[in-house]
PyMOL Python script that loads the backbone (N, CA, C, O; Angstrom):
from pymol import cmd

cmd.read_pdbstr("""\
ATOM      1  N   SER A   1      -4.569  -7.177  -8.130  1.00  0.00           N
ATOM      2  CA  SER A   1      -3.486  -7.238  -6.869  1.00  0.00           C
ATOM      3  C   SER A   1      -3.183  -6.054  -6.427  1.00  0.00           C
ATOM      4  O   SER A   1      -3.076  -5.839  -5.219  1.00  0.00           O
ATOM      5  N   LEU A   2      -2.991  -5.058  -7.409  1.00  0.00           N
ATOM      6  CA  LEU A   2      -2.568  -3.725  -6.814  1.00  0.00           C
ATOM      7  C   LEU A   2      -3.554  -2.915  -6.044  1.00  0.00           C
ATOM      8  O   LEU A   2      -3.235  -2.020  -5.260  1.00  0.00           O
ATOM      9  N   VAL A   3      -4.704  -3.266  -6.303  1.00  0.00           N
ATOM     10  CA  VAL A   3      -5.845  -2.792  -5.323  1.00  0.00           C
ATOM     11  C   VAL A   3      -5.845  -3.361  -4.025  1.00  0.00           C
ATOM     12  O   VAL A   3      -6.111  -2.665  -3.045  1.00  0.00           O
ATOM     13  N   ALA A   4      -5.502  -4.868  -3.908  1.00  0.00           N
ATOM     14  CA  ALA A   4      -5.544  -5.601  -2.642  1.00  0.00           C
ATOM     15  C   ALA A   4      -4.367  -4.935  -1.959  1.00  0.00           C
ATOM     16  O   ALA A   4      -4.562  -4.487  -0.829  1.00  0.00           O
ATOM     17  N   GLN A   5      -3.190  -4.819  -2.500  1.00  0.00           N
ATOM     18  CA  GLN A   5      -2.006  -4.474  -1.740  1.00  0.00           C
ATOM     19  C   GLN A   5      -2.275  -3.071  -1.167  1.00  0.00           C
ATOM     20  O   GLN A   5      -1.862  -2.757  -0.051  1.00  0.00           O
ATOM     21  N   TRP A   6      -3.043  -2.151  -2.031  1.00  0.00           N
ATOM     22  CA  TRP A   6      -3.287  -0.855  -1.571  1.00  0.00           C
ATOM     23  C   TRP A   6      -4.138  -0.637  -0.396  1.00  0.00           C
ATOM     24  O   TRP A   6      -3.979   0.174   0.517  1.00  0.00           O
ATOM     25  N   LEU A   7      -5.248  -1.667  -0.609  1.00  0.00           N
ATOM     26  CA  LEU A   7      -6.242  -1.778   0.636  1.00  0.00           C
ATOM     27  C   LEU A   7      -5.629  -2.137   1.739  1.00  0.00           C
ATOM     28  O   LEU A   7      -5.901  -1.548   2.785  1.00  0.00           O
ATOM     29  N   GLY A   8      -4.644  -3.218   1.714  1.00  0.00           N
ATOM     30  CA  GLY A   8      -3.803  -3.739   2.754  1.00  0.00           C
ATOM     31  C   GLY A   8      -2.905  -2.940   3.557  1.00  0.00           C
ATOM     32  O   GLY A   8      -2.510  -3.229   4.687  1.00  0.00           O
ATOM     33  N   ARG A   9      -2.589  -1.819   2.820  1.00  0.00           N
ATOM     34  CA  ARG A   9      -1.710  -0.828   3.502  1.00  0.00           C
ATOM     35  C   ARG A   9      -2.350   0.395   3.957  1.00  0.00           C
ATOM     36  O   ARG A   9      -1.774   1.138   4.751  1.00  0.00           O
ATOM     37  N   HIS A  10      -3.813   0.711   3.379  1.00  0.00           N
ATOM     38  CA  HIS A  10      -4.408   1.916   3.841  1.00  0.00           C
ATOM     39  C   HIS A  10      -5.594   1.778   4.594  1.00  0.00           C
ATOM     40  O   HIS A  10      -6.081   2.676   5.281  1.00  0.00           O
ATOM     41  N   ALA A  11      -6.153   0.386   4.423  1.00  0.00           N
ATOM     42  CA  ALA A  11      -7.561   0.225   5.098  1.00  0.00           C
ATOM     43  C   ALA A  11      -7.037   0.100   6.626  1.00  0.00           C
ATOM     44  O   ALA A  11      -7.608   0.708   7.531  1.00  0.00           O
ATOM     45  N   PRO A  12      -5.957  -0.694   6.842  1.00  0.00           N
ATOM     46  CA  PRO A  12      -5.995  -0.904   8.397  1.00  0.00           C
ATOM     47  C   PRO A  12      -5.654   0.536   8.948  1.00  0.00           C
ATOM     48  O   PRO A  12      -6.035   0.751  10.098  1.00  0.00           O
ATOM     49  N   ASN A  13      -5.041   1.477   8.339  1.00  0.00           N
ATOM     50  CA  ASN A  13      -4.576   2.763   8.801  1.00  0.00           C
ATOM     51  C   ASN A  13      -5.826   3.593   9.012  1.00  0.00           C
ATOM     52  O   ASN A  13      -5.956   4.216  10.066  1.00  0.00           O
ATOM     53  N   ALA A  14      -6.852   3.640   7.965  1.00  0.00           N
ATOM     54  CA  ALA A  14      -7.926   4.264   8.285  1.00  0.00           C
ATOM     55  C   ALA A  14      -8.888   4.005   9.654  1.00  0.00           C
ATOM     56  O   ALA A  14      -9.622   4.829  10.201  1.00  0.00           O
ATOM     57  N   GLY A  15      -8.668   2.715   9.998  1.00  0.00           N
ATOM     58  CA  GLY A  15      -9.395   2.140  11.161  1.00  0.00           C
ATOM     59  C   GLY A  15      -8.524   2.016  12.318  1.00  0.00           C
ATOM     60  O   GLY A  15      -8.920   1.657  13.427  1.00  0.00           O
ATOM     61  N   GLY A  16      -7.358   2.315  12.036  1.00  0.00           N
ATOM     62  CA  GLY A  16      -6.177   2.121  13.139  1.00  0.00           C
ATOM     63  C   GLY A  16      -6.631   2.712  14.608  1.00  0.00           C
ATOM     64  O   GLY A  16      -7.562   3.513  14.679  1.00  0.00           O
ATOM     65  N   PRO A  17      -5.985   2.311  15.663  1.00  0.00           N
ATOM     66  CA  PRO A  17      -6.451   2.955  16.876  1.00  0.00           C
ATOM     67  C   PRO A  17      -5.576   4.254  17.030  1.00  0.00           C
ATOM     68  O   PRO A  17      -5.709   4.931  18.050  1.00  0.00           O
ATOM     69  N   GLY A  18      -4.700   4.618  16.066  1.00  0.00           N
ATOM     70  CA  GLY A  18      -4.150   5.857  16.275  1.00  0.00           C
ATOM     71  C   GLY A  18      -4.507   7.069  15.209  1.00  0.00           C
ATOM     72  O   GLY A  18      -3.930   8.112  14.902  1.00  0.00           O
ATOM     73  N   SER A  19      -5.715   6.440  14.801  1.00  0.00           N
ATOM     74  CA  SER A  19      -6.291   7.524  13.805  1.00  0.00           C
ATOM     75  C   SER A  19      -7.799   7.772  13.842  1.00  0.00           C
ATOM     76  O   SER A  19      -8.491   6.817  14.193  1.00  0.00           O
ATOM     77  N   VAL A  20      -8.372   8.860  13.546  1.00  0.00           N
ATOM     78  CA  VAL A  20      -9.788   9.109  13.480  1.00  0.00           C
ATOM     79  C   VAL A  20     -10.605   8.425  12.539  1.00  0.00           C
ATOM     80  O   VAL A  20     -10.499   8.774  11.363  1.00  0.00           O
ATOM     81  N   PRO A  21     -11.534   7.361  12.883  1.00  0.00           N
ATOM     82  CA  PRO A  21     -12.239   6.752  11.911  1.00  0.00           C
ATOM     83  C   PRO A  21     -12.882   7.759  10.761  1.00  0.00           C
ATOM     84  O   PRO A  21     -12.881   7.513   9.555  1.00  0.00           O
ATOM     85  N   GLY A  22     -13.403   8.880  11.354  1.00  0.00           N
ATOM     86  CA  GLY A  22     -14.067   9.929  10.610  1.00  0.00           C
ATOM     87  C   GLY A  22     -13.088  10.502   9.653  1.00  0.00           C
ATOM     88  O   GLY A  22     -13.521  10.638   8.509  1.00  0.00           O
ATOM     89  N   GLN A  23     -11.995  10.827   9.847  1.00  0.00           N
ATOM     90  CA  GLN A  23     -11.089  11.533   9.060  1.00  0.00           C
ATOM     91  C   GLN A  23     -10.422  10.453   8.122  1.00  0.00           C
ATOM     92  O   GLN A  23     -10.107  10.795   6.982  1.00  0.00           O
ATOM     93  N   GLY A  24     -10.191   9.138   8.564  1.00  0.00           N
ATOM     94  CA  GLY A  24      -9.646   8.248   7.559  1.00  0.00           C
ATOM     95  C   GLY A  24     -10.585   7.728   6.674  1.00  0.00           C
ATOM     96  O   GLY A  24     -10.201   7.248   5.608  1.00  0.00           O
ATOM     97  N   THR A  25     -11.778   7.759   6.975  1.00  0.00           N
ATOM     98  CA  THR A  25     -12.916   7.374   6.047  1.00  0.00           C
ATOM     99  C   THR A  25     -13.087   8.305   4.922  1.00  0.00           C
ATOM    100  O   THR A  25     -13.152   7.957   3.743  1.00  0.00           O
ATOM    101  N   ARG A  26     -13.156   9.489   5.353  1.00  0.00           N
ATOM    102  CA  ARG A  26     -13.406  10.801   4.433  1.00  0.00           C
ATOM    103  C   ARG A  26     -12.048  10.929   3.393  1.00  0.00           C
ATOM    104  O   ARG A  26     -12.152  11.236   2.205  1.00  0.00           O
ATOM    105  N   SER A  27     -10.944  10.675   3.982  1.00  0.00           N
ATOM    106  CA  SER A  27      -9.688  10.862   3.156  1.00  0.00           C
ATOM    107  C   SER A  27      -9.322   9.801   2.225  1.00  0.00           C
ATOM    108  O   SER A  27      -8.797  10.029   1.136  1.00  0.00           O
ATOM    109  N   HIS A  28      -9.663   8.397   2.759  1.00  0.00           N
ATOM    110  CA  HIS A  28      -9.312   7.263   1.986  1.00  0.00           C
ATOM    111  C   HIS A  28     -10.455   6.904   0.728  1.00  0.00           C
ATOM    112  O   HIS A  28     -10.237   6.605  -0.446  1.00  0.00           O
ATOM    113  N   MET A  29     -11.614   7.043   1.389  1.00  0.00           N
ATOM    114  CA  MET A  29     -12.812   6.727   0.325  1.00  0.00           C
ATOM    115  C   MET A  29     -12.649   7.386  -1.078  1.00  0.00           C
ATOM    116  O   MET A  29     -12.640   6.671  -2.080  1.00  0.00           O
ATOM    117  N   PRO A  30     -12.529   8.659  -1.160  1.00  0.00           N
ATOM    118  CA  PRO A  30     -12.512   9.328  -2.495  1.00  0.00           C
ATOM    119  C   PRO A  30     -10.989   8.591  -3.341  1.00  0.00           C
ATOM    120  O   PRO A  30     -10.988   8.386  -4.555  1.00  0.00           O
ATOM    121  N   GLN A  31      -9.909   8.307  -2.535  1.00  0.00           N
ATOM    122  CA  GLN A  31      -8.885   7.732  -3.204  1.00  0.00           C
ATOM    123  C   GLN A  31      -9.056   6.261  -3.603  1.00  0.00           C
ATOM    124  O   GLN A  31      -8.263   5.729  -4.380  1.00  0.00           O
ATOM    125  N   LEU A  32      -9.916   5.719  -3.159  1.00  0.00           N
ATOM    126  CA  LEU A  32     -10.262   4.069  -3.552  1.00  0.00           C
ATOM    127  C   LEU A  32     -11.051   4.211  -4.688  1.00  0.00           C
ATOM    128  O   LEU A  32     -10.949   3.247  -5.446  1.00  0.00           O
ATOM    129  N   ARG A  33     -11.818   5.109  -5.067  1.00  0.00           N
ATOM    130  CA  ARG A  33     -12.661   5.299  -6.400  1.00  0.00           C
ATOM    131  C   ARG A  33     -11.622   5.658  -7.495  1.00  0.00           C
ATOM    132  O   ARG A  33     -11.917   5.425  -8.667  1.00  0.00           O
ATOM    133  N   VAL A  34     -10.598   6.132  -7.227  1.00  0.00           N
ATOM    134  CA  VAL A  34      -9.615   6.601  -8.494  1.00  0.00           C
ATOM    135  C   VAL A  34      -8.800   5.471  -9.201  1.00  0.00           C
ATOM    136  O   VAL A  34      -8.633   5.430 -10.420  1.00  0.00           O
ATOM    137  N   PRO A  35      -8.321   4.578  -8.329  1.00  0.00           N
ATOM    138  CA  PRO A  35      -7.555   3.426  -9.056  1.00  0.00           C
ATOM    139  C   PRO A  35      -8.318   2.356  -9.368  1.00  0.00           C
ATOM    140  O   PRO A  35      -7.791   1.472 -10.044  1.00  0.00           O
ATOM    141  N   MET A  36      -9.456   2.237  -9.022  1.00  0.00           N
ATOM    142  CA  MET A  36     -10.357   1.058  -9.412  1.00  0.00           C
ATOM    143  C   MET A  36     -10.908   1.187 -10.733  1.00  0.00           C
ATOM    144  O   MET A  36     -10.835   0.217 -11.487  1.00  0.00           O
ATOM    145  N   PRO A  37     -11.472   2.297 -11.129  1.00  0.00           N
ATOM    146  CA  PRO A  37     -11.811   2.372 -12.607  1.00  0.00           C
ATOM    147  C   PRO A  37     -10.694   2.313 -13.646  1.00  0.00           C
ATOM    148  O   PRO A  37     -10.911   1.950 -14.802  1.00  0.00           O
ATOM    149  N   GLN A  38      -9.614   2.645 -13.245  1.00  0.00           N
ATOM    150  CA  GLN A  38      -8.425   2.637 -14.063  1.00  0.00           C
ATOM    151  C   GLN A  38      -8.082   1.178 -14.242  1.00  0.00           C
ATOM    152  O   GLN A  38      -7.765   0.883 -15.394  1.00  0.00           O
ATOM    153  N   LEU A  39      -8.076   0.162 -13.320  1.00  0.00           N
ATOM    154  CA  LEU A  39      -7.774  -1.057 -13.670  1.00  0.00           C
ATOM    155  C   LEU A  39      -8.861  -1.663 -14.268  1.00  0.00           C
ATOM    156  O   LEU A  39      -8.600  -2.493 -15.138  1.00  0.00           O
ATOM    157  N   ARG A  40      -9.974  -1.451 -14.016  1.00  0.00           N
ATOM    158  CA  ARG A  40     -11.250  -2.094 -14.706  1.00  0.00           C
ATOM    159  C   ARG A  40     -11.163  -1.720 -16.383  1.00  0.00           C
ATOM    160  O   ARG A  40     -11.387  -2.507 -17.302  1.00  0.00           O
ATOM    161  N   SER A  41     -10.822  -0.470 -16.481  1.00  0.00           N
ATOM    162  CA  SER A  41     -10.569  -0.197 -18.122  1.00  0.00           C
ATOM    163  C   SER A  41      -9.518  -0.622 -18.559  1.00  0.00           C
ATOM    164  O   SER A  41      -9.239  -0.472 -19.748  1.00  0.00           O
TER     165      SER A  41
END
""", "prot")
cmd.dss("prot")
cmd.show_as("cartoon", "prot")
cmd.util.cbc("prot")
cmd.orient("prot")
């Protein structure tokens, strides 16, 4: 649920009209890989 809430807050921002998709993707993708493995383990 934490991941779902985190994605709900950051995912829209990454592709928002006020942000650059390139910068949003590069900055958010690495962060997405951090919490997921922790929740799985």
